[in-house]
Phi, psi and omega in degrees: 000340177083184182285156178299148179289138174273133184305128183290353175273358178299159185295134173238111183281352182278115180274134181067039174290349174268352177058043179264337191257126180218073185295323185289307179185173183275354182204151176229133182232112181266131183260317184229193183305134182213134170286184179312124185225121171268139181191356180223259185287132184304137172073000177242136186238160169252147175220113184231114175258113187205157176252015187253134173264148177160131184296138174065034185292317177227126187243142170234124184216153170285145190215152184267354180286127180214159170292155180290158177297327177296322178289311192266342183074015180207141183278071177296143181245337183216163175222173172257131179256131172241129181221145176262113185257359175211136185292145177288154174235180181292351177280359185251092186262007195247255187199163165238139178201159170226161184192186186212136177247125178266128179299145183304321178299324181280329182278342186309318180297341182256353180298139181065034177237163168272131191233153169235130177257122181242143177199164177247138178229157173222113191222147180254011180234119179288148177165177174264115187256120179277144169233123185248135179245135174201158171270126181305337180277357187231156176271353184280140182229149174242123180259127170239156178224158171220156181259134176239129181281351180072028186267002180059034177246133178300128184221136177282134179242143174220132175228152185250147175218127182268083180287344178295339180255011181299126187270354187249188180281146177228125176291137173233047180226212182269014171265186183288131179257317180216131174250128175250121184238121173268120178270127178258334174202141177212135181276176180300335180303330186254005181271152178136359183279150172256130185291152170063041170201160179279131176232159178237136179122193187288316187306131183232353181225167186302156185285331184208168175076013184263116181284174177280076184277152177042047187233354184250160178304130179088002176291134182222151175212134170247147177219143173205174174067040183279128180208146175228134186221154169289141179226168177283168177301317181295318179294320177300313181297322179300312182289321180300327182266016173096359178271184178227153175243166177275116184228104181289158180260144171217151177289149176299322183262352181088330178216166180300311183295319181293325180286326173300317178298323176297318176300319184286349172297335184252330181205142179205145172222162187300321180239097182298144173089349178238113183304129183305324181288350180256358184280144175283160185292345182259005185246137164059045184246147172261130184256128183226164173253140183216142178234162183302127178060023174242139180281144168246135184123197006284152174255115188272138173286160177296322177221159176293139183276159178303321179208174177303119184277166167272119181257123177252127181260135184237151165212130180061028178081009183245122179293132174079358181280116187229013179264068186207161169246193186293347179260005181080012181278136181297137177223099185298339179288349178242044187290337182227131175240130174249160178222145174254130191240137177228175183288338183252340185197175171218160175234160177228159173204160174272136175252008179279150178287147173063031176296148180294154187290331183213067181272134179274128183237136173250142184205158165235166184206160173225141180240123187239118175231034183295155174281000000 
């Protein structure tokens, strides 16, 4: 009969584990070497270290393929799609990965617990896939792996991590508490880790037997239903030894609206779903009046941010361009706009000399407080 079912109303600290929210845009395409980059699905990032140039080399997109409700026990509507759109060359010695960082405040209830991380995947490349867990404040890492047959069939995955034995520091504040990293490709530089124990140092994937997974043109992977929960010793042992337990899924926020608000704690823009740099000058703008050395605002965020965000002001798809009026006409008297930013709102003012006393300005903006 297996282990008892864990109540699906239990806490899930992973925000956007259903991969429904994509405030920035519906897709991110990395061409060359990039550090952790958010650009598509909220709270999930791509990290691609490569020496190869080429449009659309690694893609992250929202996707409609999901396991059925009968399979998954939850009505998933979307997944995250990762695809390799250009073949790797010998100039690429590093890795491809995607991941999620849980804020320390949210991870605190699970710190020093035995945990199981569950997710569903659909992949066309067979291989041993590493999932690495670590606290951003610590050098210690826990490596777990799962096997994928590459059959492009939705399959439930479960891996175990013994956080009760974590030897390092863990933030339990508004900084990073737990980082979950899915490795899609890793070179020999990163090999050398032993699974299911804490290690310190560079190795992040197994020492041997690792094929060139998710590394060829046309390689694809979908993921949805990401959740991490505290489990009993028996349940932990079951998953650690290759078995599965019954682990129901629940939203981080409990409802669609509440989970969107959780996403907006880290990132928000005036017009969700349309990248500010792609917006036309006549779309989705807030019109304000501003005078020299006078504040305009405050402009309130939908929710309070995790920390003071970086606010980027746009006009006509150009970040920081502020020499314009509501018709997009150049106004040299408004050549510079500065902004003061707080966790709940921001204000703007012109710092240019001789600004007009009541100039109408149109703008769009994005506020970023990501981990």
